[in-house]
DSSP file (Angstrom, degrees, kcal/mol; ACC not computed):
  #  RESIDUE AA STRUCTURE BP1 BP2  ACC     N-H-->O    O-->H-N    N-H-->O    O-->H-N    TCO  KAPPA ALPHA  PHI   PSI    X-CA   Y-CA   Z-CA
    1    1 A M     >        0   0    0      0, 0.0     4,-2.0     0, 0.0     5,-0.2   0.000 360.0 360.0 360.0 -43.0   15.0  179.5  150.0
    2    2 A E  H  >  +     0   0    0      1,-0.2     4,-2.0     2,-0.2    84,-0.3   0.934 360.0  46.6 -58.5 -47.9   17.9  177.0  149.8
    3    3 A E  H  > S+     0   0    0      1,-0.2     4,-2.7     2,-0.2    -1,-0.2   0.885 109.8  54.6 -62.4 -39.5   20.5  179.7  149.0
    4    4 A A  H  > S+     0   0    0      1,-0.2     4,-1.9     2,-0.2    -1,-0.2   0.868 107.6  49.7 -64.5 -35.8   19.1  181.9  151.8
    5    5 A T  H  X S+     0   0    0     -4,-2.0     4,-1.3     2,-0.2    -1,-0.2   0.909 112.0  47.7 -68.5 -41.0   19.6  179.1  154.3
    6    6 A Q  H  X S+     0   0    0     -4,-2.0     4,-2.5     1,-0.2     3,-0.2   0.911 112.2  49.8 -64.5 -44.1   23.2  178.5  153.1
    7    7 A R  H  X S+     0   0    0     -4,-2.7     4,-3.1     1,-0.2     5,-0.2   0.865 102.9  61.1 -64.0 -37.3   23.9  182.3  153.3
    8    8 A A  H  < S+     0   0    0     -4,-1.9     4,-0.4    -5,-0.2    -1,-0.2   0.902 112.1  38.6 -59.1 -40.7   22.5  182.5  156.9
    9    9 A V  H >< S+     0   0    0     -4,-1.3     3,-0.6    -3,-0.2     7,-0.3   0.939 118.6  47.4 -70.0 -49.7   25.2  180.0  158.0
   10   10 A A  H 3< S+     0   0    0     -4,-2.5    -2,-0.2     1,-0.2    -3,-0.2   0.822 118.6  38.0 -65.9 -35.6   28.0  181.5  155.9
   11   11 A E  T 3< S+     0   0    0     -4,-3.1    -1,-0.2    -5,-0.2    -2,-0.2   0.383  83.6 122.2-102.3   4.0   27.4  185.1  156.8
   12   12 A N    <   -     0   0    0     -3,-0.6     4,-0.1    -4,-0.4    -3,-0.0  -0.447  65.5-133.5 -65.3 135.6   26.5  184.7  160.5
   13   13 A Q  S    S+     0   0    0     -2,-0.1     2,-0.7     2,-0.1    -1,-0.1   0.849  96.3  71.5 -61.0 -31.8   28.9  186.7  162.7
   14   14 A K  S    S-     0   0    0     41,-0.1    -2,-0.1     1,-0.0     2,-0.1  -0.780  95.8-124.1 -85.7 120.6   29.1  183.5  164.8
   15   15 A W  E     -A   54   0A   0     -2,-0.7    39,-2.1    39,-0.6     2,-0.4  -0.382  26.8-171.2 -69.6 138.4   31.2  181.1  162.9
   16   16 A Q  E     -A   53   0A   0     -7,-0.3     2,-0.4    37,-0.2    37,-0.2  -0.997   4.9-178.0-127.9 124.5   29.7  177.7  162.2
   17   17 A L  E     -A   52   0A   0     35,-2.1    35,-2.9    -2,-0.4    78,-0.1  -0.951  36.3 -90.2-125.8 149.8   31.8  174.9  160.6
   18   18 A A  E     -A   51   0A   0     -2,-0.4    33,-0.3    33,-0.2    76,-0.1  -0.161  20.3-147.8 -58.7 142.4   30.8  171.4  159.7
   19   19 A R  S    S+     0   0    0     31,-2.6    13,-2.4    74,-0.1     2,-0.4   0.621  79.2  75.3 -82.1 -16.3   31.1  168.6  162.2
   20   20 A E  B     -C   31   0B   0     30,-0.5    75,-2.2    73,-0.2     2,-0.4  -0.832  69.6-147.5-107.0 135.0   31.8  166.0  159.5
   21   21 A V  B     -d   95   0C   0      9,-3.3     2,-1.0    -2,-0.4    75,-0.2  -0.826  26.7-119.9 -92.8 135.0   35.1  165.7  157.7
   22   22 A N        +     0   0    0     73,-2.7     2,-0.4    -2,-0.4    75,-0.1  -0.651  55.2 146.1 -75.8 102.8   34.8  164.5  154.1
   23   23 A T        -     0   0    0     -2,-1.0    -2,-0.0     5,-0.1     5,-0.0  -0.999  41.6-164.5-142.7 145.8   36.7  161.2  154.0
   24   24 A H        +     0   0    0     -2,-0.4     2,-0.3     2,-0.1    -1,-0.1   0.287  54.3 121.5-109.0   6.9   36.3  157.9  152.1
   25   25 A E  S >  S-     0   0    0      1,-0.1     3,-1.6     4,-0.1     2,-0.2  -0.576  70.5-115.3 -74.8 131.3   38.7  156.0  154.3
   26   26 A H  T 3  S+     0   0    0     -2,-0.3    -1,-0.1     1,-0.3    -2,-0.1  -0.454  97.8   5.2 -65.9 128.2   37.0  153.0  156.0
   27   27 A G  T 3  S+     0   0    0      1,-0.2    -1,-0.3    -2,-0.2     2,-0.1   0.495  93.3 149.1  79.5   1.6   36.9  153.5  159.8
   28   28 A A    <   -     0   0    0     -3,-1.6     2,-0.6     1,-0.1    -1,-0.2  -0.362  57.7-105.1 -69.6 146.7   38.3  157.0  159.6
   29   29 A D        -     0   0    0      1,-0.2    -1,-0.1    -2,-0.1    -4,-0.1  -0.631  34.6-173.4 -72.2 120.3   37.3  159.5  162.3
   30   30 A R        +     0   0    0     -2,-0.6    -9,-3.3   -10,-0.1     2,-0.4   0.433  48.2 109.6 -96.4  -0.3   34.8  161.8  160.5
   31   31 A D  B     -C   20   0B   0    -11,-0.2     4,-0.4     1,-0.1     3,-0.3  -0.642  54.7-158.1 -82.7 129.4   34.4  164.2  163.4
   32   32 A S     >  +     0   0    0    -13,-2.4     4,-2.7    -2,-0.4     5,-0.2   0.582  67.2  94.6 -83.0 -10.3   36.1  167.6  162.6
   33   33 A K  H  > S+     0   0    0    -14,-0.3     4,-2.5     1,-0.2     5,-0.2   0.884  85.0  45.8 -55.8 -46.5   36.6  168.8  166.2
   34   34 A A  H  > S+     0   0    0     -3,-0.3     4,-2.1     1,-0.2    -1,-0.2   0.912 114.7  49.1 -63.9 -40.5   40.2  167.6  166.7
   35   35 A G  H  > S+     0   0    0     -4,-0.4     4,-1.5     2,-0.2    -1,-0.2   0.899 111.0  49.7 -64.6 -40.4   41.2  169.0  163.4
   36   36 A L  H  <>S+     0   0    0     -4,-2.7     5,-2.4     1,-0.2     4,-0.5   0.918 112.1  47.9 -62.2 -44.2   39.6  172.4  164.0
   37   37 A E  H ><5S+     0   0    0     -4,-2.5     3,-0.9    -5,-0.2    -2,-0.2   0.852 106.6  57.2 -67.5 -34.0   41.3  172.6  167.4
   38   38 A T  H 3<5S+     0   0    0     -4,-2.1    -1,-0.2     1,-0.2    -2,-0.2   0.855 105.4  51.9 -62.3 -36.3   44.7  171.6  165.8
   39   39 A L  T 3<5S-     0   0    0     -4,-1.5    -1,-0.2    -3,-0.2    -2,-0.2   0.588 128.4 -99.1 -77.8  -8.8   44.3  174.6  163.5
   40   40 A G  T < 5S+     0   0    0     -3,-0.9     2,-0.2    -4,-0.5    -3,-0.2   0.457  74.9 141.9 105.7   5.9   43.6  177.0  166.5
   41   41 A F      < -     0   0    0     -5,-2.4     2,-0.7    -6,-0.2    -1,-0.3  -0.554  46.8-137.3 -77.3 144.4   39.8  177.2  166.4
   42   42 A Q  E     -B   55   0A   0     13,-2.4    13,-2.3    -2,-0.2     2,-0.7  -0.910  14.0-147.4 -99.6 115.7   38.0  177.2  169.8
   43   43 A V  E     +B   54   0A   0     -2,-0.7    11,-0.2    11,-0.2     3,-0.1  -0.757  20.6 177.0 -87.2 117.2   35.0  174.9  169.5
   44   44 A T  E     -     0   0A   0      9,-2.5     2,-0.3    -2,-0.7    10,-0.2   0.563  53.9 -50.7 -99.7 -10.1   32.4  176.5  171.8
   45   45 A G  E     -B   53   0A   0      8,-1.1     8,-2.7     0, 0.0     2,-0.6  -0.964  61.2 -68.3 164.4-177.4   29.5  174.1  171.2
   46   46 A E  E     -B   52   0A   0     -2,-0.3     6,-0.3     6,-0.3     3,-0.1  -0.918  26.4-166.9-104.8 123.3   27.3  172.3  168.7
   47   47 A T        -     0   0    0      4,-1.9     2,-0.2    -2,-0.6    -1,-0.2   0.928  69.5 -48.4 -70.4 -47.2   24.9  174.4  166.7
   48   48 A D  S    S-     0   0    0      3,-1.2    -1,-0.2     0, 0.0     3,-0.2  -0.832  83.7 -52.8-164.5-161.3   22.9  171.4  165.6
   49   49 A D  S    S+     0   0    0     -2,-0.2   -30,-0.1     1,-0.2     3,-0.1   0.616 133.4  38.9 -66.7 -13.2   23.5  168.0  164.0
   50   50 A L  S    S+     0   0    0      1,-0.1   -31,-2.6   -32,-0.1   -30,-0.5   0.692 110.5  49.7-109.5 -25.5   25.6  169.5  161.2
   51   51 A F  E     -A   18   0A   0    -33,-0.3    -4,-1.9    -3,-0.2    -3,-1.2  -0.895  52.5-149.6-129.5 148.2   27.7  172.3  162.7
   52   52 A Y  E     -AB  17  46A   0    -35,-2.9   -35,-2.1    -2,-0.3     2,-0.5  -0.848  27.6-129.5 -95.7 144.9   30.0  173.3  165.6
   53   53 A Q  E     +AB  16  45A   0     -8,-2.7    -9,-2.5    -2,-0.4    -8,-1.1  -0.865  41.0 177.5 -89.8 129.2   30.0  176.9  166.7
   54   54 A V  E     -AB  15  43A   0    -39,-2.1   -39,-0.6    -2,-0.5   -11,-0.2  -0.896  35.7-134.9-134.9 159.3   33.6  178.0  166.7
   55   55 A I  E     - B   0  42A   0    -13,-2.3   -13,-2.4    -2,-0.3     3,-0.1  -0.983  34.8-136.4-111.6 121.7   35.8  181.0  167.4
   56   56 A P        -     0   0    0      0, 0.0     3,-0.1     0, 0.0   -15,-0.1  -0.305  24.1 -95.1 -75.5 158.5   38.4  181.4  164.6
   57   57 A P    >   -     0   0    0      0, 0.0     3,-1.8     0, 0.0   -16,-0.1  -0.336  62.4 -75.5 -62.1 155.4   42.1  182.2  165.2
   58   58 A T  T 3  S+     0   0    0      1,-0.2    16,-0.2    -3,-0.1    -3,-0.0  -0.295 117.0  15.2 -57.7 130.8   42.9  185.9  164.8
   59   59 A G  T 3  S+     0   0    0      1,-0.3    -1,-0.2    -3,-0.1     2,-0.2   0.342  87.6 137.0  90.3  -6.2   42.9  187.1  161.3
   60   60 A W    <   -     0   0    0     -3,-1.8    -1,-0.3    15,-0.1     2,-0.3  -0.487  32.0-168.4 -75.9 145.4   41.2  184.2  159.7
   61   61 A T  E     -E   72   0C   0     11,-2.1    11,-2.5    -2,-0.2     2,-0.3  -0.824  10.6-153.7-129.1 165.3   38.5  184.9  157.0
   62   62 A R  E     -E   71   0C   0     -2,-0.3     2,-0.3     9,-0.2     9,-0.2  -0.989   5.8-172.1-141.4 151.3   35.8  183.0  155.2
   63   63 A K  E     -E   70   0C   0      7,-1.8     7,-3.0    -2,-0.3     2,-0.4  -0.990  11.8-149.2-146.0 131.2   34.2  183.5  151.8
   64   64 A T  E     +E   69   0C   0     -2,-0.3     2,-0.4     5,-0.2     5,-0.2  -0.874  15.8 175.0-110.7 136.0   31.2  181.7  150.4
   65   65 A D  E >   -E   68   0C   0      3,-3.1     3,-1.7    -2,-0.4     2,-0.3  -0.901  66.1 -52.8-136.6 104.8   30.4  180.9  146.7
   66   66 A G  T 3  S-     0   0    0     -2,-0.4    18,-0.0     1,-0.3     0, 0.0  -0.496 123.7 -11.8  68.0-128.1   27.4  178.8  146.1
   67   67 A F  T 3  S+     0   0    0     -2,-0.3    17,-2.4    -3,-0.1     2,-0.4   0.567 123.8  82.5 -79.1 -10.8   27.5  175.6  148.2
   68   68 A W  E <   -EF  65  83C   0     -3,-1.7    -3,-3.1    15,-0.2     2,-0.4  -0.795  53.6-168.2-108.6 137.7   31.2  176.1  149.1
   69   69 A T  E     -EF  64  82C   0     13,-2.6    13,-3.0    -2,-0.4     2,-0.5  -0.987  11.4-152.8-119.9 132.9   32.9  178.2  151.8
   70   70 A S  E     -EF  63  81C   0     -7,-3.0    -7,-1.8    -2,-0.4     2,-0.5  -0.903   5.9-159.3-104.7 127.6   36.6  178.8  151.8
   71   71 A V  E     -EF  62  80C   0      9,-3.1     8,-3.1    -2,-0.5     9,-1.7  -0.934  11.8-168.3-111.0 123.5   38.4  179.5  155.1
   72   72 A K  E     -EF  61  78C   0    -11,-2.5   -11,-2.1    -2,-0.5     6,-0.2  -0.858  15.9-126.2-114.7 146.5   41.7  181.2  154.9
   73   73 A D    >   -     0   0    0      4,-2.6     3,-2.0    -2,-0.4   -12,-0.2  -0.111  45.5 -84.3 -77.3-177.4   44.4  181.7  157.6
   74   74 A A  T 3  S+     0   0    0      1,-0.3    -1,-0.1   -16,-0.2   -15,-0.1   0.715 130.7  54.6 -65.8 -20.4   45.8  185.1  158.5
   75   75 A Q  T 3  S-     0   0    0      2,-0.1    -1,-0.3     0, 0.0     3,-0.1   0.455 121.1-106.9 -89.3  -3.5   48.4  184.8  155.6
   76   76 A G  S <  S+     0   0    0     -3,-2.0     2,-0.4     1,-0.3    -2,-0.1   0.606  72.8 141.9  87.5  11.9   45.5  184.2  153.1
   77   77 A V        -     0   0    0      1,-0.0    -4,-2.6     2,-0.0     2,-0.3  -0.750  56.3-118.7 -86.4 128.3   46.2  180.5  152.6
   78   78 A E  E     +F   72   0C   0     -2,-0.4    -6,-0.3    -6,-0.2     3,-0.1  -0.524  40.6 165.5 -69.3 127.5   43.1  178.3  152.3
   79   79 A R  E     +     0   0C   0     -8,-3.1    19,-3.0    -2,-0.3     2,-0.3   0.624  61.8  27.9-113.4 -23.5   43.0  175.9  155.1
   80   80 A I  E     -FG  71  97C   0     -9,-1.7    -9,-3.1    17,-0.2     2,-0.4  -0.999  54.1-166.5-141.6 139.5   39.4  174.6  155.0
   81   81 A S  E     -FG  70  96C   0     15,-2.2    15,-2.9    -2,-0.3     2,-0.4  -0.999  18.2-165.2-120.1 132.5   36.8  174.2  152.3
   82   82 A M  E     -FG  69  95C   0    -13,-3.0   -13,-2.6    -2,-0.4     2,-0.4  -0.961  10.0-155.4-124.0 135.0   33.3  173.5  153.5
   83   83 A F  E     +FG  68  94C   0     11,-2.9    11,-1.8    -2,-0.4     2,-0.4  -0.875  16.6 174.9-103.3 136.5   30.3  172.3  151.6
   84   84 A Y  E     - G   0  93C   0    -17,-2.4     2,-0.6    -2,-0.4     9,-0.2  -0.947  13.4-176.0-145.0 123.8   26.8  173.1  152.9
   85   85 A K  E     - G   0  92C   0      7,-2.9     7,-1.9    -2,-0.4   -82,-0.1  -0.970   4.6-172.1-117.2 114.1   23.5  172.3  151.2
   86   86 A G        +     0   0    0     -2,-0.6     5,-0.2   -84,-0.3     2,-0.1   0.279  35.3 134.0 -93.1  10.3   20.6  173.8  153.2
   87   87 A A    >   -     0   0    0      3,-0.4     3,-1.3     1,-0.2    -2,-0.1  -0.387  58.6-134.0 -63.4 135.8   17.7  172.2  151.3
   88   88 A F  T 3  S+     0   0    0      1,-0.3     3,-0.4     2,-0.2    -1,-0.2   0.804 106.5  49.1 -59.6 -28.8   15.1  170.7  153.7
   89   89 A Y  T 3  S+     0   0    0      1,-0.2    -1,-0.3     0, 0.0    -2,-0.1   0.551 128.3  19.4 -89.6  -8.8   15.0  167.6  151.6
   90   90 A D  S <  S+     0   0    0     -3,-1.3     2,-0.4     2,-0.0    -3,-0.4  -0.211  77.0 169.0-156.0  54.7   18.8  167.1  151.4
   91   91 A R        +     0   0    0     -3,-0.4     2,-0.3    -5,-0.2    -5,-0.2  -0.606  18.1 141.2 -78.0 121.0   20.4  169.0  154.2
   92   92 A R  E     - G   0  85C   0     -7,-1.9    -7,-2.9    -2,-0.4     2,-0.3  -0.990  25.6-172.3-158.8 156.3   24.1  168.1  154.6
   93   93 A A  E     + G   0  84C   0     -2,-0.3     2,-0.3    -9,-0.2   -73,-0.2  -0.988  10.8 159.3-151.5 144.4   27.5  169.7  155.4
   94   94 A F  E     - G   0  83C   0    -11,-1.8   -11,-2.9    -2,-0.3     2,-0.3  -0.970  19.7-144.1-154.2 164.1   31.1  168.5  155.4
   95   95 A L  E     -dG  21  82C   0    -75,-2.2   -73,-2.7    -2,-0.3     2,-0.4  -0.950   3.1-147.4-135.8 161.7   34.5  170.0  155.3
   96   96 A N  E     - G   0  81C   0    -15,-2.9   -15,-2.2    -2,-0.3     2,-0.4  -0.978  16.8-138.3-121.7 134.1   38.0  169.3  153.8
   97   97 A F  E       G   0  80C   0     -2,-0.4   -17,-0.2   -17,-0.2   -18,-0.1  -0.802 360.0 360.0 -90.1 135.6   41.2  170.3  155.5
   98   98 A S              0   0    0    -19,-3.0   -18,-0.1    -2,-0.4    -1,-0.1   0.424 360.0 360.0 -90.2 360.0   43.8  171.6  153.1
């Protein structure tokens, strides 16, 4: 069930990316919206408390392996890695910008 929940997000035609940036810096802005927009994503709304719904730049792709999704630019360079655990008892998501 947990994997099915993760796959539903990862394989959805409408892209969803984590709203939280994984950072351990005290006081750092953990909202991913500005970083996503800097990369050329159009943030179209909030899916829920964990995800933004986004439109990716042309040619960008994503691939999921387990809890992790890799987002690559049109040249095939990984620009984002996203963690998502869809278990009802420990549901969380965050991303790292490369």
